[in-house]
Short mmCIF file of the C-alpha atoms (twelve columns), coordinates in Angstrom:
data_MODEL
# 
_entry.id   MODEL 
# 
loop_
_atom_site.group_PDB 
_atom_site.id 
_atom_site.type_symbol 
_atom_site.label_atom_id 
_atom_site.label_alt_id 
_atom_site.label_comp_id 
_atom_site.label_asym_id 
_atom_site.label_seq_id 
_atom_site.Cartn_x 
_atom_site.Cartn_y 
_atom_site.Cartn_z 
_atom_site.pdbx_PDB_model_num 
ATOM 1   C CA . UNK A 1   -7.330  11.169 25.777  1 
ATOM 2   C CA . UNK A 2   -7.744  14.853 26.573  1 
ATOM 3   C CA . UNK A 3   -11.142 16.006 27.771  1 
ATOM 4   C CA . UNK A 4   -13.135 17.602 24.958  1 
ATOM 5   C CA . UNK A 5   -16.514 19.328 25.001  1 
ATOM 6   C CA . UNK A 6   -17.568 17.286 21.979  1 
ATOM 7   C CA . UNK A 7   -16.541 13.874 23.417  1 
ATOM 8   C CA . UNK A 8   -14.743 12.158 20.511  1 
ATOM 9   C CA . UNK A 9   -14.890 8.379  20.342  1 
ATOM 10  C CA . UNK A 10  -11.650 6.903  21.698  1 
ATOM 11  C CA . UNK A 11  -11.880 3.630  19.791  1 
ATOM 12  C CA . UNK A 12  -12.641 5.427  16.526  1 
ATOM 13  C CA . UNK A 13  -9.550  7.583  16.979  1 
ATOM 14  C CA . UNK A 14  -7.335  4.580  17.711  1 
ATOM 15  C CA . UNK A 15  -8.629  2.868  14.589  1 
ATOM 16  C CA . UNK A 16  -8.046  5.975  12.460  1 
ATOM 17  C CA . UNK A 17  -4.565  6.397  13.924  1 
ATOM 18  C CA . UNK A 18  -3.654  2.841  12.905  1 
ATOM 19  C CA . UNK A 19  -5.067  3.257  9.406   1 
ATOM 20  C CA . UNK A 20  -3.277  6.588  8.889   1 
ATOM 21  C CA . UNK A 21  -0.022  5.140  10.222  1 
ATOM 22  C CA . UNK A 22  -0.241  2.183  7.831   1 
ATOM 23  C CA . UNK A 23  -1.109  4.357  4.845   1 
ATOM 24  C CA . UNK A 24  1.636   6.852  5.651   1 
ATOM 25  C CA . UNK A 25  4.168   4.015  5.733   1 
ATOM 26  C CA . UNK A 26  3.084   3.072  2.202   1 
ATOM 27  C CA . UNK A 27  3.317   6.701  1.132   1 
ATOM 28  C CA . UNK A 28  6.864   6.950  2.404   1 
ATOM 29  C CA . UNK A 29  7.819   3.622  0.803   1 
ATOM 30  C CA . UNK A 30  6.775   4.969  -2.600  1 
ATOM 31  C CA . UNK A 31  8.008   8.516  -1.981  1 
ATOM 32  C CA . UNK A 32  11.082  8.406  -4.220  1 
ATOM 33  C CA . UNK A 33  9.216   7.415  -7.364  1 
ATOM 34  C CA . UNK A 34  6.423   9.913  -6.684  1 
ATOM 35  C CA . UNK A 35  8.933   12.709 -6.142  1 
ATOM 36  C CA . UNK A 36  10.516  11.813 -9.474  1 
ATOM 37  C CA . UNK A 37  7.056   11.813 -11.090 1 
ATOM 38  C CA . UNK A 38  6.227   15.161 -9.404  1 
ATOM 39  C CA . UNK A 39  2.996   13.636 -8.153  1 
ATOM 40  C CA . UNK A 40  1.366   16.487 -6.256  1 
ATOM 41  C CA . UNK A 41  -1.591  14.351 -5.143  1 
ATOM 42  C CA . UNK A 42  0.745   11.861 -3.463  1 
ATOM 43  C CA . UNK A 43  2.451   14.700 -1.614  1 
ATOM 44  C CA . UNK A 44  -0.953  16.085 -0.624  1 
ATOM 45  C CA . UNK A 45  -1.918  12.705 0.803   1 
ATOM 46  C CA . UNK A 46  1.289   12.624 2.832   1 
ATOM 47  C CA . UNK A 47  0.480   16.042 4.247   1 
ATOM 48  C CA . UNK A 48  -3.104  15.056 5.067   1 
ATOM 49  C CA . UNK A 49  -2.059  11.882 6.897   1 
ATOM 50  C CA . UNK A 50  0.620   13.768 8.821   1 
ATOM 51  C CA . UNK A 51  -1.929  16.381 9.914   1 
ATOM 52  C CA . UNK A 52  -4.351  13.687 11.091  1 
ATOM 53  C CA . UNK A 53  -1.581  11.921 13.001  1 
ATOM 54  C CA . UNK A 54  -0.561  15.210 14.626  1 
ATOM 55  C CA . UNK A 55  -4.127  15.867 15.750  1 
ATOM 56  C CA . UNK A 56  -4.571  12.357 17.138  1 
ATOM 57  C CA . UNK A 57  -1.197  12.400 18.892  1 
ATOM 58  C CA . UNK A 58  -2.110  15.687 20.551  1 
ATOM 59  C CA . UNK A 59  -5.578  14.430 21.457  1 
ATOM 60  C CA . UNK A 60  -4.131  11.341 23.124  1 
ATOM 61  C CA . UNK A 61  -2.020  13.578 25.344  1 
ATOM 62  C CA . UNK A 62  1.389   12.754 23.898  1 
ATOM 63  C CA . UNK A 63  4.194   15.308 24.388  1 
ATOM 64  C CA . UNK A 64  3.934   18.374 22.116  1 
ATOM 65  C CA . UNK A 65  7.089   17.303 20.275  1 
ATOM 66  C CA . UNK A 66  5.225   14.314 18.818  1 
ATOM 67  C CA . UNK A 67  2.442   16.399 17.257  1 
ATOM 68  C CA . UNK A 68  4.942   19.002 16.069  1 
ATOM 69  C CA . UNK A 69  7.009   16.274 14.414  1 
ATOM 70  C CA . UNK A 70  4.004   15.152 12.402  1 
ATOM 71  C CA . UNK A 71  3.243   18.770 11.475  1 
ATOM 72  C CA . UNK A 72  6.809   19.266 10.255  1 
ATOM 73  C CA . UNK A 73  6.322   16.222 8.047   1 
ATOM 74  C CA . UNK A 74  3.093   17.775 6.791   1 
ATOM 75  C CA . UNK A 75  4.888   21.029 5.997   1 
ATOM 76  C CA . UNK A 76  7.562   19.177 4.053   1 
ATOM 77  C CA . UNK A 77  5.023   17.245 1.980   1 
ATOM 78  C CA . UNK A 78  2.905   20.361 1.442   1 
ATOM 79  C CA . UNK A 79  5.888   22.281 0.114   1 
ATOM 80  C CA . UNK A 80  6.498   19.584 -2.484  1 
ATOM 81  C CA . UNK A 81  2.808   19.385 -3.404  1 
ATOM 82  C CA . UNK A 82  2.775   23.137 -4.014  1 
ATOM 83  C CA . UNK A 83  6.004   22.964 -5.985  1 
ATOM 84  C CA . UNK A 84  4.397   20.327 -8.182  1 
ATOM 85  C CA . UNK A 85  1.336   22.503 -8.809  1 
ATOM 86  C CA . UNK A 86  -1.276  21.376 -6.281  1 
ATOM 87  C CA . UNK A 87  -4.502  23.348 -6.654  1 
ATOM 88  C CA . UNK A 88  -5.836  24.579 -3.332  1 
ATOM 89  C CA . UNK A 89  -9.133  25.800 -1.954  1 
ATOM 90  C CA . UNK A 90  -9.344  28.598 0.652   1 
ATOM 91  C CA . UNK A 91  -9.937  25.896 3.285   1 
ATOM 92  C CA . UNK A 92  -6.727  24.048 2.336   1 
ATOM 93  C CA . UNK A 93  -4.783  27.271 1.969   1 
ATOM 94  C CA . UNK A 94  -5.632  28.373 5.512   1 
ATOM 95  C CA . UNK A 95  -4.775  24.918 6.853   1 
ATOM 96  C CA . UNK A 96  -1.376  24.678 5.173   1 
ATOM 97  C CA . UNK A 97  -0.505  28.255 6.077   1 
ATOM 98  C CA . UNK A 98  -1.409  27.432 9.681   1 
ATOM 99  C CA . UNK A 99  0.851   24.370 9.635   1 
ATOM 100 C CA . UNK A 100 3.744   26.462 8.332   1 
ATOM 101 C CA . UNK A 101 3.159   29.119 10.977  1 
ATOM 102 C CA . UNK A 102 2.841   26.642 13.855  1 
ATOM 103 C CA . UNK A 103 6.113   24.842 13.095  1 
ATOM 104 C CA . UNK A 104 7.774   28.081 11.946  1 
ATOM 105 C CA . UNK A 105 8.582   26.754 8.493   1 
ATOM 106 C CA . UNK A 106 9.615   30.102 7.039   1 
ATOM 107 C CA . UNK A 107 10.000  28.780 3.505   1 
ATOM 108 C CA . UNK A 108 6.479   27.355 3.378   1 
ATOM 109 C CA . UNK A 109 5.000   30.496 4.955   1 
ATOM 110 C CA . UNK A 110 6.846   32.681 2.462   1 
ATOM 111 C CA . UNK A 111 5.590   30.595 -0.449  1 
ATOM 112 C CA . UNK A 112 1.967   30.656 0.687   1 
ATOM 113 C CA . UNK A 113 1.953   34.305 1.759   1 
ATOM 114 C CA . UNK A 114 3.044   35.200 -1.755  1 
ATOM 115 C CA . UNK A 115 0.140   33.424 -3.460  1 
ATOM 116 C CA . UNK A 116 -2.452  35.439 -5.341  1 
ATOM 117 C CA . UNK A 117 -6.107  34.388 -5.055  1 
ATOM 118 C CA . UNK A 118 -6.032  32.409 -8.293  1 
ATOM 119 C CA . UNK A 119 -3.559  30.009 -6.662  1 
ATOM 120 C CA . UNK A 120 -6.172  28.911 -4.127  1 
ATOM 121 C CA . UNK A 121 -9.265  29.130 -6.311  1 
ATOM 122 C CA . UNK A 122 -10.741 25.725 -7.041  1 
ATOM 123 C CA . UNK A 123 -14.008 25.587 -9.031  1 
ATOM 124 C CA . UNK A 124 -14.793 22.244 -7.379  1 
ATOM 125 C CA . UNK A 125 -14.923 23.850 -3.923  1 
ATOM 126 C CA . UNK A 126 -17.931 25.841 -2.719  1 
ATOM 127 C CA . UNK A 127 -16.201 28.671 -0.874  1 
ATOM 128 C CA . UNK A 128 -17.757 32.068 -0.110  1 
ATOM 129 C CA . UNK A 129 -16.177 35.432 -0.851  1 
ATOM 130 C CA . UNK A 130 -15.534 35.909 2.867   1 
ATOM 131 C CA . UNK A 131 -13.446 32.731 2.844   1 
ATOM 132 C CA . UNK A 132 -11.286 34.034 0.016   1 
ATOM 133 C CA . UNK A 133 -10.880 37.384 1.739   1 
ATOM 134 C CA . UNK A 134 -9.868  35.670 4.980   1 
ATOM 135 C CA . UNK A 135 -7.311  33.541 3.154   1 
ATOM 136 C CA . UNK A 136 -5.879  36.637 1.476   1 
ATOM 137 C CA . UNK A 137 -5.839  38.527 4.783   1 
ATOM 138 C CA . UNK A 138 -4.071  35.646 6.544   1 
ATOM 139 C CA . UNK A 139 -1.470  35.633 3.774   1 
ATOM 140 C CA . UNK A 140 -1.055  39.386 4.210   1 
ATOM 141 C CA . UNK A 141 -0.602  39.033 7.974   1 
ATOM 142 C CA . UNK A 142 1.942   36.247 7.523   1 
ATOM 143 C CA . UNK A 143 3.758   38.390 4.974   1 
ATOM 144 C CA . UNK A 144 3.784   41.489 7.169   1 
ATOM 145 C CA . UNK A 145 1.231   43.394 5.073   1 
ATOM 146 C CA . UNK A 146 -1.002  44.612 7.894   1 
ATOM 147 C CA . UNK A 147 -2.699  47.447 6.007   1 
ATOM 148 C CA . UNK A 148 -3.723  45.151 3.166   1 
ATOM 149 C CA . UNK A 149 -4.981  42.574 5.674   1 
ATOM 150 C CA . UNK A 150 -7.113  45.208 7.404   1 
ATOM 151 C CA . UNK A 151 -8.702  46.256 4.109   1 
ATOM 152 C CA . UNK A 152 -9.592  42.683 3.171   1 
ATOM 153 C CA . UNK A 153 -10.994 41.900 6.614   1 
ATOM 154 C CA . UNK A 154 -13.204 44.977 6.487   1 
ATOM 155 C CA . UNK A 155 -14.732 43.578 3.312   1 
ATOM 156 C CA . UNK A 156 -14.975 40.091 4.828   1 
ATOM 157 C CA . UNK A 157 -16.949 41.348 7.825   1 
ATOM 158 C CA . UNK A 158 -19.641 42.587 5.449   1 
ATOM 159 C CA . UNK A 159 -19.868 39.199 3.729   1 
ATOM 160 C CA . UNK A 160 -21.101 36.693 6.385   1 
ATOM 161 C CA . UNK A 161 -24.736 37.232 5.461   1 
ATOM 162 C CA . UNK A 162 -23.915 35.523 2.183   1 
ATOM 163 C CA . UNK A 163 -22.522 32.417 3.915   1 
ATOM 164 C CA . UNK A 164 -24.392 29.245 4.785   1 
ATOM 165 C CA . UNK A 165 -24.303 27.789 8.305   1 
ATOM 166 C CA . UNK A 166 -21.269 25.601 7.668   1 
ATOM 167 C CA . UNK A 167 -19.340 28.450 6.083   1 
ATOM 168 C CA . UNK A 168 -20.159 30.806 8.955   1 
ATOM 169 C CA . UNK A 169 -18.870 28.200 11.407  1 
ATOM 170 C CA . UNK A 170 -15.701 27.731 9.380   1 
ATOM 171 C CA . UNK A 171 -14.836 31.340 8.623   1 
ATOM 172 C CA . UNK A 172 -16.845 33.725 10.822  1 
ATOM 173 C CA . UNK A 173 -14.889 33.585 14.065  1 
ATOM 174 C CA . UNK A 174 -11.552 33.303 12.242  1 
ATOM 175 C CA . UNK A 175 -12.332 36.599 10.518  1 
ATOM 176 C CA . UNK A 176 -12.912 38.198 13.920  1 
ATOM 177 C CA . UNK A 177 -9.697  36.682 15.283  1 
ATOM 178 C CA . UNK A 178 -7.713  38.014 12.345  1 
ATOM 179 C CA . UNK A 179 -9.316  41.423 12.813  1 
ATOM 180 C CA . UNK A 180 -8.210  41.473 16.450  1 
ATOM 181 C CA . UNK A 181 -4.634  40.822 15.323  1 
ATOM 182 C CA . UNK A 182 -4.761  43.699 12.863  1 
ATOM 183 C CA . UNK A 183 -6.056  46.046 15.568  1 
ATOM 184 C CA . UNK A 184 -3.811  44.543 18.247  1 
ATOM 185 C CA . UNK A 185 -6.931  44.303 20.400  1 
ATOM 186 C CA . UNK A 186 -6.596  41.821 23.274  1 
ATOM 187 C CA . UNK A 187 -10.238 42.070 24.334  1 
ATOM 188 C CA . UNK A 188 -11.457 41.420 20.798  1 
ATOM 189 C CA . UNK A 189 -9.025  38.492 20.470  1 
ATOM 190 C CA . UNK A 190 -10.259 36.896 23.688  1 
ATOM 191 C CA . UNK A 191 -13.888 37.283 22.626  1 
ATOM 192 C CA . UNK A 192 -13.300 35.886 19.129  1 
ATOM 193 C CA . UNK A 193 -11.170 32.998 20.398  1 
ATOM 194 C CA . UNK A 194 -13.865 32.021 22.923  1 
ATOM 195 C CA . UNK A 195 -16.534 32.176 20.226  1 
ATOM 196 C CA . UNK A 196 -14.398 30.015 17.930  1 
ATOM 197 C CA . UNK A 197 -13.930 27.389 20.637  1 
ATOM 198 C CA . UNK A 198 -17.676 27.234 21.250  1 
ATOM 199 C CA . UNK A 199 -18.434 27.006 17.537  1 
ATOM 200 C CA . UNK A 200 -15.749 24.345 16.986  1 
ATOM 201 C CA . UNK A 201 -17.103 22.205 19.817  1 
ATOM 202 C CA . UNK A 202 -20.620 22.481 18.393  1 
ATOM 203 C CA . UNK A 203 -19.475 21.496 14.896  1 
ATOM 204 C CA . UNK A 204 -17.596 18.408 16.062  1 
ATOM 205 C CA . UNK A 205 -20.377 17.363 18.439  1 
ATOM 206 C CA . UNK A 206 -22.396 16.299 15.411  1 
ATOM 207 C CA . UNK A 207 -22.465 12.481 15.209  1 
ATOM 208 C CA . UNK A 208 -21.160 12.492 11.631  1 
ATOM 209 C CA . UNK A 209 -18.225 14.731 12.624  1 
ATOM 210 C CA . UNK A 210 -17.128 13.114 15.885  1 
ATOM 211 C CA . UNK A 211 -14.814 10.636 14.155  1 
ATOM 212 C CA . UNK A 212 -12.793 13.361 12.376  1 
ATOM 213 C CA . UNK A 213 -9.266  13.846 13.792  1 
ATOM 214 C CA . UNK A 214 -9.534  17.516 12.782  1 
ATOM 215 C CA . UNK A 215 -11.908 17.971 15.695  1 
ATOM 216 C CA . UNK A 216 -9.087  17.322 18.176  1 
ATOM 217 C CA . UNK A 217 -6.934  20.280 17.168  1 
ATOM 218 C CA . UNK A 218 -8.084  23.531 15.550  1 
ATOM 219 C CA . UNK A 219 -5.047  24.161 13.383  1 
ATOM 220 C CA . UNK A 220 -6.470  27.140 11.487  1 
ATOM 221 C CA . UNK A 221 -7.145  28.975 14.746  1 
ATOM 222 C CA . UNK A 222 -3.760  27.898 16.119  1 
ATOM 223 C CA . UNK A 223 -2.053  29.369 13.064  1 
ATOM 224 C CA . UNK A 224 -3.759  32.685 13.757  1 
ATOM 225 C CA . UNK A 225 -2.706  32.340 17.396  1 
ATOM 226 C CA . UNK A 226 0.904   32.195 16.217  1 
ATOM 227 C CA . UNK A 227 0.391   35.494 14.393  1 
ATOM 228 C CA . UNK A 228 -1.407  36.972 17.407  1 
ATOM 229 C CA . UNK A 229 1.437   35.976 19.690  1 
ATOM 230 C CA . UNK A 230 3.959   37.566 17.333  1 
ATOM 231 C CA . UNK A 231 1.868   40.755 17.467  1 
ATOM 232 C CA . UNK A 232 2.125   40.798 21.263  1 
ATOM 233 C CA . UNK A 233 -1.289  39.401 22.171  1 
ATOM 234 C CA . UNK A 234 -1.644  36.898 25.026  1 
ATOM 235 C CA . UNK A 235 -2.843  33.415 24.036  1 
ATOM 236 C CA . UNK A 236 -4.872  31.462 26.571  1 
ATOM 237 C CA . UNK A 237 -4.512  27.692 26.786  1 
ATOM 238 C CA . UNK A 238 -7.415  25.842 25.173  1 
ATOM 239 C CA . UNK A 239 -7.984  22.188 24.425  1 
ATOM 240 C CA . UNK A 240 -8.619  23.035 20.755  1 
ATOM 241 C CA . UNK A 241 -6.014  25.816 20.433  1 
ATOM 242 C CA . UNK A 242 -3.157  24.850 22.757  1 
ATOM 243 C CA . UNK A 243 -0.668  27.648 23.361  1 
ATOM 244 C CA . UNK A 244 1.774   24.925 24.473  1 
ATOM 245 C CA . UNK A 245 2.276   23.935 20.829  1 
ATOM 246 C CA . UNK A 246 3.533   27.442 20.100  1 
ATOM 247 C CA . UNK A 247 6.336   27.289 22.673  1 
ATOM 248 C CA . UNK A 248 9.916   26.883 21.569  1 
# 
């Protein structure tokens, strides 16, 4: 396994990998009937398992093509889930947009970048205004609407005081990273990316978080890194945000 600041448990990850692999096989076995039923929750589950398998594959040091293959599966399932009416939260929206950006699934990115806020508003999710603004700004950046992204991020910067500790860890540094893209500011990008890595390591160092595959690969930050790279910014290699996964 790769060396991580937060020291994930190797045996836990192997166990989760086996369970996700087994469940994904069942998902695929029943895929035809669930496509016919337009079962968005089944498609969502396929995307979630594919994302976990991508993170674990990367964490175990497999070639980038293996993780990217799982992410392409995730993008395919996500596209169907959205077509069938899956309701998203800002957290899920940023994750699926990141997946589309990383594997350069133009159709999925186009779909998500065209969503209005109501499409990723879920009353069951406790998301702050800054999270919604970040999601909207990321959609704007992916859709080439830089001015609109800048306006939303300016509002988001004023909102962190209204976020709890978890929400600040989830959204705060991503807002700064997105802002650096808008300004095409390499120094600001480097600073925000370093802060995100530190915050991510701290989050997944918690005993109750160490078994989460998400801790092996920061997909939301990697999605922003794809946008940063397209804007001409240099992306440093990081164990959580590997520039190697953005290579052709």
